[in-house]
Backbone as ProteinMPNN parsed JSONL, in Angstrom:
{"seq_chain_A": "MVQRVSTVAFQGIEARAVDVQVQVAPGLPAFAIVGLPVTELPE", "coords_chain_A": {"N_chain_A": [[-48.216, -67.313, 16.556], [-50.31, -68.906, 18.763], [-51.523, -68.74, 22.016], [-52.856, -70.071, 25.069], [-54.372, -68.992, 28.053], [-55.279, -69.548, 31.363], [-57.223, -67.944, 33.765], [-58.672, -65.855, 36.343], [-61.639, -63.901, 36.904], [-62.953, -61.363, 38.88], [-66.146, -61.126, 40.329], [-67.855, -59.235, 42.187], [-67.488, -60.649, 45.302], [-66.925, -63.127, 44.431], [-65.031, -65.407, 42.414], [-64.604, -65.995, 38.974], [-63.889, -68.423, 36.514], [-61.815, -67.794, 33.714], [-60.986, -68.132, 30.334], [-58.434, -67.255, 28.243], [-57.372, -66.483, 25.01], [-54.524, -65.739, 23.155], [-52.704, -64.129, 20.512], [-49.516, -63.832, 19.264], [-47.73, -61.805, 17.148], [-45.492, -60.521, 14.645], [-44.988, -56.97, 14.068], [-46.721, -53.786, 14.32], [-47.818, -52.742, 17.608], [-51.002, -53.886, 18.671], [-54.471, -54.221, 19.649], [-57.226, -56.255, 19.95], [-60.569, -57.205, 20.527], [-62.406, -60.099, 20.293], [-65.5, -61.625, 19.77], [-68.541, -62.021, 21.74], [-69.302, -60.389, 24.679], [-70.855, -61.348, 27.776], [-73.847, -59.818, 28.641], [-75.536, -59.766, 30.758], [-76.182, -60.369, 34.242], [-76.052, -63.325, 36.182], [-78.677, -64.533, 38.307]], "CA_chain_A": [[-48.26, -68.273, 17.627], [-51.491, -68.723, 19.614], [-51.364, -69.306, 23.354], [-54.067, -70.09, 25.89], [-54.073, -68.684, 29.444], [-56.411, -69.675, 32.272], [-57.125, -66.972, 34.842], [-59.966, -65.61, 36.988], [-62.182, -62.538, 36.927], [-63.751, -61.205, 40.095], [-67.488, -60.565, 40.208], [-68.151, -59.051, 43.606], [-66.499, -61.389, 46.096], [-66.739, -64.427, 43.798], [-64.095, -65.465, 41.289], [-65.084, -66.819, 37.866], [-62.81, -68.882, 35.642], [-61.778, -67.153, 32.403], [-60.011, -68.715, 29.423], [-58.027, -66.201, 27.33], [-56.498, -66.919, 23.931], [-53.78, -64.604, 22.615], [-51.85, -64.406, 19.361], [-48.358, -62.954, 19.202], [-47.281, -61.726, 15.762], [-44.646, -59.345, 14.409], [-45.669, -55.788, 13.544], [-47.041, -52.741, 15.282], [-48.684, -53.194, 18.704], [-52.44, -53.755, 18.418], [-55.329, -54.882, 20.617], [-58.554, -56.508, 19.375], [-61.424, -58.114, 21.279], [-63.246, -60.852, 19.364], [-66.538, -62.38, 20.464], [-69.574, -61.246, 22.411], [-69.293, -60.526, 26.132], [-72.168, -61.55, 28.382], [-74.348, -58.501, 29.065], [-76.434, -59.887, 31.902], [-75.632, -61.041, 35.403], [-76.936, -64.397, 36.664], [-79.298, -64.249, 39.605]], "C_chain_A": [[-49.471, -67.944, 18.509], [-51.244, -69.431, 20.936], [-52.676, -69.192, 24.109], [-53.663, -69.89, 27.345], [-55.356, -68.845, 30.251], [-56.195, -68.73, 33.437], [-58.494, -66.836, 35.495], [-60.352, -64.148, 36.839], [-63.074, -62.448, 38.154], [-65.082, -60.541, 39.775], [-67.992, -60.431, 41.643], [-67.072, -59.733, 44.421], [-66.248, -62.782, 45.528], [-65.749, -64.325, 42.645], [-64.658, -66.412, 40.234], [-63.899, -67.19, 36.982], [-62.938, -68.234, 34.268], [-60.677, -67.82, 31.584], [-59.7, -67.665, 28.362], [-57.106, -66.809, 26.274], [-55.84, -65.688, 23.327], [-52.939, -65.057, 21.433], [-50.746, -63.364, 19.341], [-47.837, -62.996, 17.767], [-46.398, -60.496, 15.6], [-45.471, -58.189, 13.841], [-45.906, -54.765, 14.629], [-47.935, -53.289, 16.39], [-50.16, -52.931, 18.368], [-53.203, -54.556, 19.459], [-56.702, -55.046, 19.989], [-59.302, -57.495, 20.252], [-62.361, -58.771, 20.276], [-64.251, -61.645, 20.182], [-67.527, -61.447, 21.137], [-69.487, -61.45, 23.917], [-70.717, -60.738, 26.645], [-72.626, -60.209, 28.94], [-75.281, -58.591, 30.246], [-75.755, -60.634, 33.02], [-76.583, -62.152, 35.838], [-77.505, -64.036, 38.026], [-78.866, -65.246, 40.639]], "O_chain_A": [[-49.621, -66.804, 18.948], [-50.808, -70.582, 20.965], [-53.501, -68.325, 23.822], [-52.729, -70.531, 27.827], [-56.404, -68.332, 29.86], [-55.118, -68.707, 34.033], [-59.388, -67.636, 35.218], [-59.5, -63.277, 36.671], [-63.859, -63.356, 38.429], [-65.146, -59.543, 39.058], [-68.491, -61.39, 42.233], [-65.886, -59.444, 44.262], [-65.449, -63.539, 46.078], [-65.645, -63.29, 41.987], [-65.132, -67.501, 40.559], [-63.017, -66.369, 36.733], [-64.037, -68.136, 33.722], [-59.573, -68.045, 32.079], [-60.603, -67.225, 27.65], [-56.18, -67.553, 26.597], [-56.515, -64.705, 23.022], [-52.515, -66.21, 21.357], [-51.009, -62.163, 19.393], [-47.54, -64.064, 17.232], [-46.546, -59.527, 16.345], [-46.512, -58.398, 13.218], [-45.355, -54.865, 15.726], [-48.726, -54.2, 16.149], [-50.506, -51.873, 17.843], [-52.65, -55.465, 20.079], [-57.288, -54.063, 19.536], [-58.741, -58.505, 20.676], [-63.032, -58.088, 19.502], [-63.889, -62.268, 21.18], [-67.365, -60.227, 21.104], [-69.591, -62.583, 24.386], [-71.677, -60.334, 25.989], [-71.868, -59.538, 29.639], [-75.78, -57.562, 30.701], [-74.856, -61.441, 32.783], [-77.797, -61.946, 35.863], [-76.877, -63.315, 38.801], [-79.29, -65.164, 41.792]]}, "name": "protein", "num_of_chains": 1, "seq": "MVQRVSTVAFQGIEARAVDVQVQVAPGLPAFAIVGLPVTELPE"}
């Protein structure tokens, strides 16, 4: 089952919208990050 959660992440005193997708499946607990995070900060 895949679920989508909308939340925020704080960058200094500003909040940025973040969309998180999670999959719940039977088995042992595991954690995996998929995708490329942004490595630079906007000016």
